[in-house]
N, C-alpha and C positions, 0 to 999 in steps of 0.2 A: 605498545606493540601487541598485536593480536595474532595468534598462531592459527592458520587455516590449512586444511588439507581437503583436496577434492575427493580422494578415495579414503577408505578406512585407514587411519593412521597406523603405520608400522611401528615396531619397537624402536627402530632407528630414528624415526621422525619424532617419537615421543621423547627420546633422549635428547635430541636437538632442542626441543622445546624447553626441557628442564635445564639444559646447559645455558640457554639464552635468557631464561627467566631471572628476574632480580630477587630482591628480598621481599618480605611481607609488604603488601600495599595498604595495610591499615595500621593504625596507631598501636604502639607497643603496650599502652596501658589496657588495651582491650584483649590482648592475647591470653588465651586460656580461660576466658570468661565463660565459655560453655560448660565448664566444670560445675558452675553454680546451678542450683535448682531452677527449673523453668520459670516459676513464679517470681523469683527474685530478679531474674534477667528481664522479664517482661515489665517489671516495675522500676528498672534502672533508668532514672531520668537522664543521666549523663549519656547513656547509650542512645536514647531516643533523640536527645538534642544534637548528637553527632550525625543524625540522619539515618541511623540504622533501624531496620525493622526486624522484629523477632518472630520466628516461626517455630512452632512446637507441635509434634505429633507423637502420640503414645498409643500403641496397639497391643492387645493381648494376643499372643501367638500360641499359647498352650500352657501346659503345666508339667512340673516334674523336672528333676535334674537332667534327665536324658534330653528333653526338649531344649533346656538351657545350653547344654554342650553342643547340640546341633546348631543352635543360633549363634553361639560364640564362634564355632568353626566357619559358619557362613560369613560372618563379619571378617574374620581373619583372611578369608580367601576372596574377599571383595564380591561376594555373590549378590550383595544388595545393589550392585551396579551391573548385574547381569541382564542388561536390557538390549533390545535391538537398536535403540537410538542413543545409548550411553554405556560406556564400559571403562574399567580400570584394569591394567595389566594384573592378572591374578598372582603373578610372581612377586609383586611389590610387597616387601616386608612392612608390617605395621610396627614401626619403631620411631621413637621421638627423633625428629631431625631429618627423616627420610622425605625426599621430594618425589612427587608422582604427578601423573596427569590424569585428569578426567576428560575423556573424549566424548563429545556430544555432537549429534548430527542435527543441525538446524536447516531443515529442508535439504539443500544440496551440499554445501560445504560442511566438513567436519570442523568443529571448534576444538582445539586442544588447549585445555586450561590447566595451568600449573598450580599445585598446592604443596603444602609441607605439613607433615604431622607435628602438631604442637605438643601433644601429651598422649600417653597411654596409661590407663588405670585399670587394675584388676583387684577385686576384693572378695574374700571368702570368709565365712563364719560358719564352721562346721557345727557348732553348738546350736545355732539358730537355723541352720540349713538354708542360709541365704548366700547369694553370690552375685557379682556384677562384673561386666567387662565393658569398657568404653574407650573410645579414642576420639580426639578432636584434630581437625586439620584447618589451617588458615590459608587464605588466598595469597598468591604471589603476583608480582608485576607481570602483566600479560594476561591476567584473568579478567573476565568481563565484569566481575563483581568484586567488592571488597568486604571481607568479613570472615566468619569462622563457622564451622559446622561439626557437630558431634553425633556419633552413632553409639548406641549402648544396648546391651541385652542384660536383663535383670531377673533373678529368681527371688521373689519376695517371701515373707514369712507365711503367706497363705499358699505357698507352693505354686504360685502362678508365675508365668514367664512373660515379661513385657519387653517389647521392642520400642525404642524411643529415638526420635530425631529432634535435635535442638540446634537452631542456627540463628545468627544475626548477620544481616548483609545490607548493602546499599549499592546502587549502580556506581561503577567506577567512573571517574572523570578523566578525560584525556581527549586527544585529537582523533579524528577519523583516520584509520590506517590508510597509507598510500598504496598498500598492496592489493587494493580492491581490483585493480586491473589484471590480477592473476586469474580471475574467473574467466577461463577460456570461452565457455559457452555464452558469456555475455559480451565478450570483446569481438568475437567473430561469429559469423553465421555457420552453424554446424548442422549436419544432417542427424536429426533425432527422430526419424520416422518410427512408426509403431513397431515395425519389425525389429528394432534395436532396443526397445524398452523392455527390460527384464528387472525383476525384483530379486535381489540377492540378499545374503545375510547382512543385517544391519541397515537395510534400506527401508524407507517409509512406504507403506502401502497406501496411506492416506494421511492428510493433514488438514487442520483447520487454520485458515490464513485470514488475517484481517486485511481486507482488500476494499479500497474506496469507502472506508469507514463502516464496512459491514463484514460479518464473518461468513466465509465460504469454505465448504469442504471440497478439497480436490482429491480425486481418487485416480482415475485412469490418466488424467492430464497433469498429474503433479509435476512431472519433470519439465513441463512446458512453462511452469511458473518461474519467471525471471524477475525476482523482486528483492530489493535491498531495503530492509526496514530496521532502522536504528532509532526509532522514535522513543520519547519518554525516558531518556537517559540523562547523563550529566556531561555530554560531550562538549568540548570547547574547541576554539580555534576556527579555522575556515574550512571550506569544502576543498579537498585536494583536487588539483587539476586532472589527476589521473582518472577520476571518476567519469570524466567525459569520454573516456575510451570505451566505456561499456555501451557500445552502440546497439546491442541487442536487448538492453535493459528495458523492461516494460513498466516497472513501478519503482519509485524512489520516495521513501518516507523518512525525513530527518526532523520531523516536527518535535516540539517540546523538548528542546535541548538548550544549551548556552552557546551555540555556534555564532560566529561573528564574521566580519570581513565582507567582501563583495562577492556576488554570485559569479561563478565561472563564466568567462567570456565565450568559451566554446561549448556552452550548454546546448546549443543548437545541433550539435553532433548526435545527441541522443534522440534520433529520429523515430525510434520505436516506442518512445515513452508515452504511456497512456495515463499514468497517474503520477503527479508530482506534488508533494506536500512539504513545504519548507516553513510552515507557520510556527509562530511562537518561539522565535529565536532572536538574534540581535544583528541580523544582516543589515548592511548599510549600502549606500550608493544607489545607482539606478538599476532598473531592470534591463538586462542585456537584450539586445535586439534578437539574439538567438532564441529566446523564449517564444517569440512570435513565429519561429520556423518549425516548432514542434506540431506538425499537422495532425498527428495521431492523438494529441493530448485530449483526454476526456474529462479529467479532474485536475484542477489547479488550485492551490491554496498558498498564497504568499502573505497571509494576514499576520498582523501583530509582529512586525519587525521595525526596522528604522530605515526602510527604503525611501528614496526620494526621487524627484524628477518626474518626467512625463512617462506615462504608460505607453509602450510602443503602439502606434496606431495601426492595428492589424485587425481585419475582420474576425479572424478566429478568436483572438484574445478578447474582443468586445462581446463575444457570445457568453463569456463567463459572468456570473453574478458579481455585483460589487463587493459582496462579502469575501471574495477571494483576495481582495486587495485592502480591506479595511484594517484599521489599526496602524497604518503608516502615515503619520501626520503630514509628512512632506511629499506625499505621492499625489499626483493630479492627473487629470485626463479621464476619458471614458474607459470603463463603465462607471467610474466614480462621478459623483455630482459636483466635484471640485474642478473648476476651470484653471488651466495653467496660465501663467502670465504671458500675454501676447496672443492668447487664443480667445479673447473676448468676442462675443457675437456682435457683428457690425450692426449699427442702428439704421433704421429706415430714414433716409434724408428728409422725409416729410415730418418725422417726429423731432429731428434735431432742431433746436431753437425754440421749441414750444416749452414754455415754462412748466407746464403740467405733465409733459411727456405724452400728451394726447394728440391725435391727428386733428388737423385743421378742418372743421366741418365745411368751410367754404371751398376747399379743394376737392375736385373730383378724382376718383381713383379708377384707373383703367381696369376693367374686368373682362375676362374672356367670356364668362357666362353672365349675361345681363338679361334684362327684360326683352330686348330685341332678339336675343338668341332663341328664347322660348316661342316668341311670335313667329319667327321665321320657320322654326321646326314644325309648328302646327299648320301653317299655311302650306308648307312643302308636303306634309302628309296628306292633307285634303286633296290637293291637286294631283299628287301621284296616285292615290287610291282611286279617285273617281276618273282619272285619265285612263285607267285600264278597265276598271269594273264598269264605269259608265258607258264605255263604248260597247261592251258586251250586252248591257241592259237595253240600250236604245237602238243598236244596229242588229237586226234580226239575222242577216246573212253571216255576219262575223260570229255571232253567238252559236249558230248551227255549225259553222266550220270548226270552232274551238272545241265543242263537245264531241264532234266526230273524231277529231285528232286525239282527244283524250281517251275515248273508247277504244280506238285503234291501238293506242300505246298500251293500254291495260291488257287487251287481248293478246298482243305480241309478247308482253312480259309473262302472262299466264302460260302461253304455249311453251316458251323457253324453259320455264320452271318445270313443267310437266315432262318435257323431253329429257331434261337433266336428271329427274328422279328415275325415269325408266332406265336410262343408261347406267346410273349408279346401281340399280337393282340387278341388272344383267351382270355387271362386273362383280358384284358381291356373290351372286350364285355361281359364277365360273370359279371364283376363288375357293368357295366352300367345296365344290365338287373336286377340285384339284387336291 
């Protein structure tokens, strides 16, 4: 289950997310692991074998006890999440066992991700004038990632204050949520004219989006980007039928997951789709005829799946390169070079029966363009040319009459052009005076 909000999540919506969230979504043996030093965590073979990646950042923020106290207060009030695109309710107490939500804005919908405080540590040594404060939180069911993250502020023996973030995480495995059809702006056409586009607190002013395998920065038109990108995760299961209700969806990228099953039969309803990437999954069955109905489709990639059968014979689909369908051993038909059973090219009757598969040299082949065609064309040109020009050369009276007619036509055309120019000048002068 993934928790989504179209507007900035209210405290009530965050509480609903916490109430519906389950327990930790990662193994018990890894809980509290961020207490360890970063170097030990990075060298933990068991953690890396479990698919987790370790991230570590350490920044010098100042010096002296006063700076340390300010840093500690900032952590306790969640000011490290005081961002336009991410926040935590500052009233949330930092105590072991407390559940809370990190609200993150991914383009349009807000993601509400539940976590739970795993530990809180505070150490002081007045003699050495050192101190540290840290806490770690783990992800719960409903979070897009599985893992743990710790934040700490430390005053060392050299009177320097360090801010440190240490985490380990991996993409969560699970099915695509069926609640995608709750995206109203993608389900029905809505008026989002420029007059109604405003940037309020927590809104993105710009964003870099991976679009058609290239990075683009959207600024003024950001709200017009209707894209669902769940690529490169560990999603399993099939594509929910509800996704075909997103008739205003422009881009759909589900590549590099572990999705399976057949493609939705009603995928043809996504008439606004310009970009569709379902590559590197485990989809099976045939390509629905609805794919050929996506007239706006500019980029298509169904490669490296287990699709089978014949590619729908549609002019638009055949404009895509064969690489869009490669990696599907049982797929056939254009634009692939693999012919489907029953679609073999019929043989020329004159070749059938020839042991060598060559044409019989004794049999004549009818041709539209033959030697007689070129001879007839040459003879016709000679007679036609000299039938007109020869008459003018050898008949003096006809030649004089032709050139008189030609000169009269040229004089008439010249006079017409001159009169038209004079009239245009008069009209122009009248307009200027007015």
